[in-house]
N, C-alpha and C positions, 0 to 999 in steps of 0.2 A: 504494500500500500504506500503510495507516494508520500503522504504526510508523515508516516513513521520513518521512512528512509531519510527524508529531508531533516527531520528533527534529530535523528541519530548523527547525521553528517555534520549538523551544526553544533553538536555537543549539548543539545537541550535535554537529553535524557539522564543527565547526571543527577544522583540522588541528593536531596536536601534533607537535613535532619529536622525533626520537630523542633519548634521554638522552645525556649526554656520554660515558657509559661504553659505549655500544653502537655496533657497526659493522655496516652493512648489507652482506651478501655478494651478494645478488641479489634481484630482484623480478620475478615472472612474472605477466602480466596475461591477461585473456581468459576469466575464469570468471564465471558468473552465480550469485552468492550462494554462494561457497565457505564451508563451515561448520567443517570439521575437517581437520587434517593429522596423519597417523600415519606414523611411520617403520617400514618393513618390513625388519627386519634380515636375514631369510633371502634377500631379493632386492635388498637395498641400494637401496631406492627409497622414494619418498613416495607415500602414498595420500591423495587429497583427496576429501572428500564435497562434491558440488555439488548444491545444491537446485534450481537452474534455475527460478527463479520464487519465488513467495511461500513462506515457511517453513511455512505450514499448508495448502498446496494439494495436494489429491489429484489429481494430473494426469499421473502416469506419466513426468514429465520428469526426475526426479532420477537421478543416476548417480554413479559413482566415477571419478576421473581418476588417471592415474599421472604422476609427475614423477621425474626423476633428482634426486640430491641436490645437483646444481649448477643446478637450476632449469629444465632442459629438459623440455618436454612429451613424454612417451613415448606416451601414449594419452589423448586428451581425454575419451573416453567409453568407458572400459574395461569397466565393469560397469554395466549398464542395468536397466530394469524397476522403478525405485523412484519414490517421490513427492517427498519432501523429506528425504533422508538427512542426518543430523547426526553425532553422535559415533561413533567407530570403535574397535575393538579386534581383536587377532589372537590366536587360540588354536587349536592343533592343526591348523595349515594352513588355517584358515578365517578369513575377515574377518566381523566382526559389526558391523552398522550399525543405529543407532536411526532408525526412519523412521515418525514420527507414531504410528501404532497397531500397527506391526509391527516385529519384529526380523528384519532381512534377513541371510541367511547366504550368503556368496560364497566360492567356491573360490579360494584365494589364488594358485594356479598358473595357472588358466585365466581367471578373471574371471566364471565362470558363476554365476548366481544359483541356488543349490541348494535354498534353503528360505525361506519367508516365514511367520514364526510370529506369529499375532495375539495382542495383549495386550488381552483383553476388558476394556472400561471405560477403557482408556488414552485420553489426549487428545493428548499432545505429548511422545512419547518423545524424549529429548534426548541423553544421553551414555552411553557404554559403558566399562566397565572389567573387567579379568579378573585373577584370581589364578592362572591356569593350569589350574584345575580347574572353575571356574564363571565365568559372565559376568553382570555386574550392569548394569542399565539404569535410568536415571532417567526418571520422568514428571514434567515440570516443573509441569503444571497440577493434578495430583491428589495432590501430596505423597507420591509413591509410588516405591519402588525395586523393580524386578522382578529375577528371577534365572533364568538358564538353566543347566541342568546335566543331563547324562544324557538329553538329548532332551526335557526338560520345561521349559517357560517359564511361570512363575507369579509371583504377587505374593509379595514377600519382606518388605517393611516399608511400612506406610502410616500416616503420622502428620503432623498439621500442624506438628509440631516441625521437620520438614525444610524448611519455609518455601520452597516452590517449588524443589526440588532441580534443579540443572543439572549442573555438572561433577562427574565421578567419577574417582577415582584410587586404585588399590590400592597401599598403601604400608606395607611391613613388618608384615604381619599385620592391618592395619586398612583399612577402606574410608573414604576421605576423600570428603566431599560438599561441593560448593560451592553454598551456598544463594543464590538470587537475591534473597531478602528478603521480608518480610511486606508485605501491602497492595499487591498487584500491580495496576497501572493499565492502561488500554487501550493506552497507548503504551509499555508494558513497563517503565516506571519503577516504583519501589516507594515506599511510605510509610516504610519502614525498610530500611537496607542489610542485605545478606546476610552471613552468617558462614561461616567454614570449619569444618565439622563432622567428627567422627570417629565411626564406628560399629564397635563390637566385634562381629565376625561370630558369635561363639558366643552372646552374650546379646542382641544387637541394641541394646545400650545406646548412647545418643547423648551425646557430649561436645563441648564447643566448643574448637577448636584456636586460632582467631583470630577475634575478635569484630568485627562491624560493618565489614566490608571494602568491600562494594559489591555490584554485580550480577555475581556470580562465574560465569565460564564455564569456561575451561580450567584444569587443574591438572597440573603436571608436576614431575619432578625434573631440574634442570639443574646439571650439575657437582656433584651430591650435594645441592644446595640445593632446598628446596621453593619453587616459583614458581607463581603463579596470576594470572589477569587479570580485569579488570572490563570487561564488554562495553560498557556505556553510555559510560564516559569513555575507553576505550582504553588504560588504564594496566595495567602489570604490576607485581607486588609480590613481593618475597622474604619468606617467612614464617620467622621465627627459632623456635628451640625453645620460647621463652617466649610465642609468639603475636604478637610484634611484627611489623607489616607495614612494609616499607621499599620505597618506590617505586624501581624500577630501569629502567623504560621507559615512555615516553609516546608513544602512537600515535594515529591517527584513531579516532574512535568506531566501534563495530562490529567490534572485534577479538574474534574468536570463539574456537573451541576450539583453543588452541595445542598444538603438539607440540614434543618435544625429543629430541635424540640427538647423542652425540659432541660435546658442547660447543656445539651449535648450537640456537637457538630458532627454530621455524618458526611464522610468523604468518599465519593466514587473515584477510585484510581483507575481511570479508563484504560490506560496502556498496560497497567499491571494486572488487571482483571480481579480487583479486590475492592471490598468495602471496608472502611475503617470508621470507628467512632472515637472521638476525642473530646476532652473537656479543656476549657481554657480558664485561667484565672484572670 
């Protein structure tokens, strides 16, 4: 796969240690390209999207796995019938997964794939966020955010100002967007680092929360603090109210769509095929 070869050649796969303030609770291996970890509060479990191959392959191998919150595998292939699922969100008893050109909807109780909604013109649907009434989905390659509500899945905002949007997070009445950055290269590096953006849902006005962070993937709230991560260098940052980014964690490259719940940060190590849980002081 070209992206992995390019990263190896560039020396981007060097291992970084955990920061001095972090403690690893557990690490579970055996996943083929895990991309996102989502805590399911109703069932007290973790849902993991597993691409099972290349991130852009339409091969039917992608699926969702279930883990307990202490890292035990409940079901390695709980929901199947996908290609390369990435970001996840839960709303109204359903799990929404971004899967290349489709939004997959899975029954959270049974794991049944109940709907596959096409996003016409989409290339690389990436992350999902919800405000409890609608679901928002980023398309990294077309600078677009899609919206699902009341059974309709349609384009919501398309502009180069999104600069390859990846991570999404609904935060106190605003949609936060993690930009991958401008000038996307074949090896997924960029000419300029991405910024953390905020979109006002009523006007769709875009503002910058934190500028020039990196290739942003996951965005969460951990212990009330805003945390995001850079896929390329494996680092996580805390973002202050004034937009200052403070490094809080250093992991291997390929740290994908992080999750958080109850003081624990869940790390999908995409290139290593494992899920890790850590705590931070």
